[in-house]
C-alpha positions in Angstrom: 33.9 -104.1 -90.5 33.4 -102.2 -87.3 29.9 -101.2 -88.4 29.1 -104.9 -88.7 30.6 -105.7 -85.4 28.7 -102.9 -83.8 25.4 -104.0 -85.2 26.0 -107.7 -84.2 27.0 -106.4 -80.5 23.9 -104.1 -80.5 21.6 -107.1 -81.2 22.9 -109.2 -78.1 20.0 -110.2 -75.9 17.3 -109.3 -78.3 15.2 -111.9 -80.2 16.8 -111.0 -83.5 20.3 -111.4 -82.0 19.2 -115.0 -80.7 18.1 -115.9 -84.2 21.1 -114.5 -86.0 23.4 -116.3 -83.6 21.5 -119.5 -84.0 21.6 -119.2 -87.7 25.5 -118.5 -87.5 25.8 -121.7 -85.3 23.8 -123.7 -87.6 25.8 -122.6 -90.6 29.1 -123.4 -88.8 27.8 -126.8 -87.8 26.6 -127.5 -91.3 29.9 -126.6 -92.9 31.8 -128.8 -90.3 29.5 -131.7 -91.0 30.0 -131.4 -94.8 33.6 -130.9 -94.5 34.1 -134.0 -92.3 32.0 -136.2 -94.5 33.8 -135.1 -97.5 37.3 -135.9 -95.8 35.9 -139.1 -94.6 34.8 -140.2 -98.1 38.4 -139.5 -99.3 40.1 -141.2 -96.4 38.6 -143.2 -93.7 41.2 -143.3 -90.8 39.3 -145.9 -88.7 38.6 -145.4 -85.0 39.9 -142.1 -83.8 39.1 -142.8 -80.1 42.6 -143.8 -78.5 40.7 -145.8 -75.9 38.5 -147.7 -78.4 41.5 -148.3 -80.8 43.8 -149.8 -78.1 41.4 -151.7 -75.8 38.1 -152.0 -77.9 36.2 -150.3 -75.2 34.3 -147.2 -76.4 34.4 -143.9 -74.4 31.2 -141.7 -73.8 32.3 -139.5 -76.8 32.6 -142.4 -79.3 30.4 -141.9 -82.2 30.7 -137.9 -82.0 32.7 -137.7 -85.2 30.3 -140.2 -86.8 27.5 -137.9 -85.8 29.0 -135.1 -88.1 29.9 -137.6 -90.9 26.4 -139.0 -91.2 24.9 -135.5 -90.8 27.1 -134.3 -93.6 25.7 -137.2 -95.7 22.0 -136.3 -94.7 21.6 -139.5 -92.7 20.1 -137.9 -89.6 18.8 -141.2 -88.2 22.2 -142.8 -88.4 23.7 -139.7 -86.8 21.3 -139.9 -83.9 22.0 -143.7 -83.4 25.7 -143.0 -83.4 25.6 -140.9 -80.3 22.2 -139.6 -79.1 23.8 -137.5 -76.3 26.1 -135.6 -78.8 23.0 -134.8 -81.1 21.1 -133.5 -78.1 24.1 -131.5 -76.8 24.6 -130.1 -80.2 20.9 -129.1 -80.6 21.1 -127.5 -77.1 24.1 -125.4 -78.2 22.3 -124.5 -81.4 19.1 -123.1 -79.7 21.1 -121.7 -76.5 21.0 -118.1 -77.9 17.1 -118.3 -78.0 17.0 -118.5 -74.1 18.0 -122.0 -72.9 21.7 -120.9 -72.5 20.6 -118.5 -69.8 18.9 -121.2 -68.1 22.0 -123.4 -68.1 24.2 -120.7 -66.7 21.8 -119.8 -63.9 22.1 -123.4 -62.6 24.3 -124.0 -59.5 27.7 -125.6 -60.6 26.6 -128.9 -58.6 23.4 -129.1 -60.8 25.4 -128.5 -64.0 28.0 -131.0 -63.1 25.4 -133.6 -62.1 23.7 -133.0 -65.6 27.0 -133.4 -67.4 27.9 -136.5 -65.4 24.5 -138.1 -66.1 24.8 -137.3 -69.8 28.3 -138.9 -69.9 27.1 -142.0 -68.0 24.1 -142.4 -70.5 26.4 -141.9 -73.4 28.8 -144.5 -72.2 26.2 -147.0 -71.6 24.8 -146.4 -75.1 28.2 -146.9 -76.6 28.9 -150.0 -74.6 25.6 -151.4 -75.9 26.2 -150.3 -79.5 29.7 -151.8 -79.7 28.3 -155.0 -77.9 30.6 -154.7 -74.8 27.4 -155.0 -72.6 24.9 -157.7 -73.2 21.8 -156.3 -74.9 
């Protein structure tokens, strides 16, 4: 096991290491999506978001679980429509080991916070539109 750990550590920062880390993240996301989809098929708990459950107003993260459920069923278009910001963020996390991750951490905190705030605002507007809270 130590030999495997040493090999994994030695590839950090190399192109091969980036591809291996991307493959590991992709495999983990695929397992999570398939598991969530299978659990959802057995038992649908309804809306998991407390804000949406009690007020009917979706939060910016609404649809994120649906993204995994739809991806687990192979319905990637439906996953994209459930929450496009979650899909883009997930793809960003997937490819981060190939170089974009370094770009993100080199940004000043203010710029990262503005990007996160903008993404949350876009996501919330999308969810309000999707659930019919805002006029089309």
